N, C-alpha and C positions, 0 to 999 in steps of 0.2 A: 529433542535436540541434545548434542553432546555437551558435556560439562565444560565450562570455560577452564581454561588454563591461567593459573594465577601467575603474577609476575615473578614470584620466587622460583616457581616450578619451571618457568620459561627461561630464567637465568641458568639453572642447572642443566637443562637441555642444551642450550646455547654453549656452556662450558664444555659439556661432553663432546658435541660435535666439533668444537675447535681443537679438542685434545686428539680425538679419534677421528679416522676416515669413515665415510659411509661405506657399507659393503654393497658392491655392484653385482647385480644377479647376472651370471653368464647367460648368454643366448642359448635357448634350447633346454634350459633346465625348468623344473615344475616342482611344485610342492603339492600339498593336498587339494588344492583347487585345479579344476580342469583347464587351465591355461598355461601357455609356454611363453617366454620372452623371446622375440625375434630379432632383438637389437633396436626395433623402433617402437613396437607396440605388443601388446598381449594378444595372443591367437588362442582361440578355443580349440581343444583337442578332439571335440565331437565330430562324427563324419557328416552329420546335417550342416554344420557351419561351413565345412570345406566344399560341400556339394554346391551350396547356395553361392559362395563366392566364385566357384567355378562357372556356374550358369551366369552370374553377373557379368564375367569377363568374356563371356563367349560372344562373337560377333553376331549382329543381327542380319536378317536375309535368308535367301533360299540356298541351302546347301547344294553342292553338286549331286549328292545322292537323291534328294528329294526332286531335282530338276530331271534327273534321268528316269526317276520312277513316274513322273508326270507325263514324260513323252510316251513311255510305254502304256499308261493309262489312256492317253488320248488314242494312240493307235488301237488299243482293244476295243474302245467304245466305238470308234468309227468302224471297226470291222464287224460290229453288230453284237458284241458281247455284252452281258448283262453286268450289273455291279458285282454280283456273286462271283460270276466267273472270272471277272477281272481281279478280284481279291483272292480267289483260289489260284490264279495263274502267278500272281506276284507274291503270295504269301504274306498278305497284309490283312487288316481288318475291313470289314465293311465301311466303318465310319472314315478310314483313311481314304478309301476310294471315293466316298461322298465329298469329302474336303477337297480332294484334288480336282474332282469334277467341278465343284464350285469355284474353285480359283481359275480353272480353264475356261469356264463358261459353258461347260457341255451340261445339257438337259438330261439328267438320269434322275429317275423317281426312285424314291426310297421304298423299299419293299414293306407292304402291310404285314404286321404280325397277325398271325392266325392263330386261334385258340384250338388246341388239339381236343377233340371230345374223347371223353373215356369210352373204352369199348363196352358195348352192351353186355350185361351179365349173361352167360349161356343158361338156356332154360334146361331144366333136368329132363333127360331123355326118358322117353316112355318105354318100359319094358314089357316083356309079354304077360307080367302079371297085373301091371298098373294100366296098361292101354284099355282093356275092355271096361275096366272100373271107370276110367275117365270118361269113355263114350257113354257108358250107361248112365254116369252121373250127369252128363250134359243133356241127354235125351229125357231124363226123368224131370230136369228142371225147365225144359223147353219143349212142349208138346209138338210144336211146329216141325222140330227135327224128325220125329217119328213119322209126322204126315208126309214130310218130302221124302224120307227114305222109303216109305211105302210106295209112293208114287213112282219113285225111280226103280224100285224092285220090280214093279209091274210092267213098266216100260222096257226094262233090259230084256233083250232076247238073245244076246250074243252076236247080233249083226249090226245093230245101230251103234254110232259112235256117240262119245259124250256130247259133242255139239248137238246131234240130232235129238237126243234124250232131253237135253235142255230146251231146245225148240218146242218139243212136243209137250213137255211138262210145264214150261214157262219158268224153269229155274236156272239161274245163271251157271255158266258151264264150269267155273271154278267150284261151286258149291256141288254140282253133279259129281265132278271128280273126287272131291273130298268124301261125299257119301259113298261113292262106289268103292273107294279105298276102304272105308269103315265096314262096308258089307262084305268085303273080300271079293268084290266083283272086278273083272278086267274087261273093259271094251275093247273092240278091235281098233286098231290105229288107222287114223284117216289118211296117214301119208302113203300107206301100202295101196289103197284103193286109187288115190290120185297118181301114184306112181303107175299102176296099171292102166288108168285112163290116159296119161301122158305117152305111154308106149303104143297104146293104140292109135291115138291122135298122130303120133309122129310117123307112123307106119303109112298113113294116108296122105300126109302133107305133100310128098313129091308129086303124086299124080295131080292133086288139086292145084298146086301152084303151077304146074305145067299146063293146066286147063286155062289159066289166066285169072284165077280167082286172087283178089287182093286180101291184104291184112284184115281190114274190117269185116270183109265177107267171110273169111275163115273163122274169125273170133266169133261171129254170129252164129255160124254152123255148129261149131263145137262147144259153144256156151262159155267161153273163157274170154280173158282180156286180150287186146292187141299186143301188149308186152309179152304175154305167155307165148303168142304165134311167132312174135319176132325173135324170142329166145330159142324157140324150137327150129326156126329156120337158120339162125346162126349155128346151132348145134349140129345141124344136118348139112351145112354149107350151101343152103339154097338162097337165092336172091329173090326176095319178095317183090311182087308187082306193085308198082306205086299207083295210088289212087288218082284217076283221070280228073283233071280240072273240069269244072262245069263251064268256065268262060272259055270258050274256043279261041278267042283272041289273044289268050296269054296275058302277061302283065299289062301291055298297053291296052288291051281290050277291057281289062277290069278296071283300070285307071280312068279310062274314058266314061265308064258308066257311074263313077263315084259322086261327082259333082250333081248329076241329074237326081241320083238317089237321096243327096242330102237335101236338095231343094224340095223333094217330096216330104221331108219331115222325118226320115228314117234315122234311128241311132246307129251307133257303130256295131253293136251285136246284130241288129236286124240286117244292116248292110252285109255283114259277114255272112249271115244265114242266106241272104238272097244270092250272093256270089259264090257261095260254096268254098269259103275260105276261112281263116282264123281272124280275130279280131285285131290281133297283132299285125298282120297283114294289111288290114285296112288302115290302121293308124299310121304304119310306115309309108303307105301310098299317100295318105294325107300330108304327111311331113314333106315328101318329095314334092307334091303338087303345090304346097304352100297354102293349104286350106285347113280349116278346123271343123270338126263336127260338133254343133251345139248340144249342149246337155239337155235332156228332156227328164221330166218328172220330178221325182224327189232328189235326184242327183244335182239338179240345177240349182236348188236351194241350200245345198251343203256349204259349209265352212270349213276351209282346211285350217283347222286350229293349230296344228303343228307347225305349218308354214307361218302363220301369224305370229306365234310364239317366238320362232326363230327370228323373225324380223323385228320383233320387239326387243329380244336380247342384243342383236347386233345394233339397234339404234341406241340402246342404253349404253352398250359398250363404246360406241363413237362419241356419245355425249360426255361420256367420263373421261375423254382425252384431256389432258391438263398439262400445264407447263411443269416438266420434270427437272428444270436446270438446278444445278447445285449452287451456282452462283448467279445472282440477278444483275450485277453491276458490270457494264460493259466499258472498255476503255475509250476515251474521246480521240478521234483522229486529229492530228495537227497539220498534216500536209506535209511532213518531213520524215525521212527515214530515221528509225531509232539508231541504227548503227550501219557503218559502211564498211564492207567486206574488203581485204586487200585485192589488188587487180589481178593477181596471179593465183587466187585461191579458187579451187573449182570443187569444193566440197563443203560440208558444214563447218561452222567456226567452233562447234562443240563436239569434237570427236567422241568424247565420253558418252554422248546421247544416243550413239548407235546401238541398235539391238539386233541380235540374230532371231529371225521369226521362228526358228526350229528349236530354240533351246527349252521350250516348254515352261518358262517362267510366267508368261502373260500372253493374252491374246493380241492380235494384231489390229482387229477391229474394235475400236473404243466407242462406248456410249456417248451420244452427242450430248447427253445430260451433264457432262463434265465441261462443257463449253459455254460460256454465258452468251456468245454470238450465235452458236448453232441451235442448241436445244435438243432435247431427248426425243421429240416426236413432232409430226406434222398436226397442227391444230385447226388447219381450214384447207379448202380446195378439193380437188380430185383426189389427192393422196392423203386426206384426213385420216388420222389413225396410224400412218406408217411410222415405224420405229427408225430413228436416225442414228447411223453408225458413222464413224469417221476413220479415215486412213491416213497415217503420216509416213512419207518417205524422206529420203535425204535431199535437202536442197542443193541446187548446183550440179550434184553428182547424177542427177537423173533429169536436169532441166537442159534446154538448148542454150548456148551461149549468146544467141540472138535475142534472148529475153529481155526487155527493156528495163526491168528492175533486178538484172542479175546480180548486181553488187549491193543493191539497197533492199533486198529481199526482207520482208517483215519477220522471216525466220531468224535473222540475226538477233532478235530480241526474245527469242523463245528458247533459253538454255535449258529449260526443264522438259521440254517436249521429247518423247522417245521417237526416234527415227530408225524405221525397220529397213534392213539391208534388202535391196532389190535383187532379184533372181528367180530361178526356178523354184527354190525353197520357199519364197514368199507366195508365188502363185499356188503351189500346193496346199500352203497353210490357209491361204485366203479361200480356196475352194471349199475346204472342209468347214471353216467358220461361217462362209455365206450359206452353205446348205443347212447348218445347224439354226442360223437365224431366220431363214425362210420357213424352216420347219416349225419353229416355235411361234412366229409373228405372223400376221395376216398380210401384212405389207412391209417390206424393208426399203428404205432409201440410205444409200452410202454417198458420202460426201468424199469426192476425189478432187484434189488431194489437199490436206491442210498444208503440207510441204511437200515439194517434189512434183514430178510430172511423169507422163507416159515415157517410158524409156525405150521402149522397142515396139515394132509392129506385132511381135508374138504376144506382147502384154495386152495390145488393144484387142487382138483377136480372143485372147483369154476372156475378156469381158464379154465378147460376142457370145462365146460358149456359155458362159454363165447366165446371160440373159435369155438365151435359148431354152437352158435346162430348168431355170427357176423363174416361173411366170409371174411371181410376186416381187421380183427383184426390180429396183430402179437405182439409177445413179445421177448425180449431178455434180458440177465442179467447173474448173477452169484448166486451160492448157495453153502453154507458149509455144507450141509446135504450130507453124504456120502452114497454110495451104501450099501444095507443090512440093512438099517433103513427103517421104514414104510414110512416116508417122502421122503427120498431120492429114495426109489423105485418107488414111485408114481410119482416123477419128471421125472425118467428115462423112465417110461412107457409112460408119455405124450409126452415126447421129441421124443421117438420112433414112436408114432402114428402121431405126427405132427413135423417132422424135419424141415420143411420149414417155420414153423410158431411159434414154441414154441423153440427158440434157447437159452436154459439156460445151462450155463457151470459150472461144478462142481470144486470148488475152492481146491487147496493143491494137485493137481496131474497133470500129464502130460497125453498125450495120446488123443484120440478123444474126443472132447467136454470138454477138460480140461483147467485148467488156474492155475497159481501159482505164487508166489511173490518172488522177489529177494532183498536182503539188500544192494545193491551198484548200483550206477549209471554206465551206460556203453553207448558206442557209437555203440556197435554191433546191428545189425537188428535181429539177431537170436541167440538163446542160445540152442544148442541141436537141438531137433525138433520143438521147440516152436519159434514163432515170437514174438519179443519184441513189445509192444503196439506202433504203429506208431505215435500216438499223443504225448506220452512221448518221443519218439526217436527225433521227430522234436523239442520238447522244449528244450531237453538236448544239441541238437546240435545247438541251436540257429537259427533254420530255420524258418523264418517268412512267412510260406506258408499256414497259417490258417488251420491247420490240426485239425480235431475233428471227433467224431463218425459220424456225418452225411455225410462227404465226405470221410470216410475210409471204414466202412462197414464190416471190417474182422470178427468182433465178430459174426455177424449173417450170413455172406456169406460163411465161411469156417468152417469146423469141426476140423481143426487143433489146437493145444494148443496155449494159448497166455500167456506171461510172462509179470508181471507188476513190476516196480520199487517201493518199498515201499515208500509211501509218507504220 
């Protein structure tokens, strides 16, 4: 601790300060210390301190340069480019590409690092002086070498090929060639003899084909394969004669005999041999006839272990489906609107929440796990294991004015929800993200729409094309477009064509595929022919059972009407 100032010293200091003024340091001056006075405080003159303060004052969020780069990254990945090709095209590192793909929700696997093996050391070449010594040294240490070379030397007559010598002596053809090279002997090339035989064979083919001989008959005559005969005919421009079928009745006659032969207990190969056709033809005929050939012998007792293992893995994967919601607490509906929009307002009450789907800053399809009411996956029913995604549009801007809750929309209390602008750009972005999601997941279920509605017939037809292109895509949700309007009729037609994949309910009515809103809370599970939303019923009764769309499934599993308490 510093020494204490005595009372006498303090009196001298006070007298000096009263007589003389304190020197004020001008701004910008410095002494030996690395600081300067800026008029308010001391600042460090070091570059690291300035850089730290510059970063501290920088605004957070995605910069325009990063957003533009991510748009280019998305286009390159959807064009089939790899991460390395995208990095080379944009002049950035691989890690930047991987990070952009992670933000955009694009599935790009990181390349595995491979170790480069060192090149093998070249063996010293044998010279004219060292080669005889090496051969002699090997033969001295291995008496079998001298024995094999003696046998090869005796079999060599200048006419036999290396393969013929190998078959005659019982020595592998590579060993024969090695010993012949060491002995300084050169066997005749087998290709010259084969070429001579091919020339003679091709000279006889035109007359034999004209006489009606088939490819198998020609192959048997010349002792070659049918593929060699086909190649010769193609080279000569000849049309080979087809093999006549043994069943004179053609396909119908052959198929008529198959049931009788199966009753006799013949197997597929035996039936094919009896009728003079391939086994694939017999199995195809059985498929078209709707019958099957029972297995015989050892094949009947075999177990398809691969198929069983795949089934076990699929069952384990379905069993691992769990509640992935980030938030488990759901709001309790009160039967009253949270907020009433002005009568002349035909857009959202929160214009700042609009988002451009093509700016590259985020995906338009959001994970259902971000909503406590929806859930991230289906936990029961025929769609068990499906990943739930949600889409949010702008309320009132895409909705019909005939909607019964046009002003009381529950979107009036969702100021933090991102509403994506509707139009061709949204459909183009949606197509890309739907294809990515269906490629990664076994099944996909899209909630249409958290806010907003179908704004045009073209948008409805867009979903028809997506359902036709992606067989593992499903959608559920609600619409205020009534029947008798072009958009409403298009929705009804698509729902009739795909009732198990396009489960869109019409709001404001009861009956099949209907839904309506009540303005009072209730403990009843049913109102008339409609079931009250089980998720809302659980929250109003205080049941902490984690009820949400993912473990309910009524909206897409049943066609009966649903009632919702206004919230």
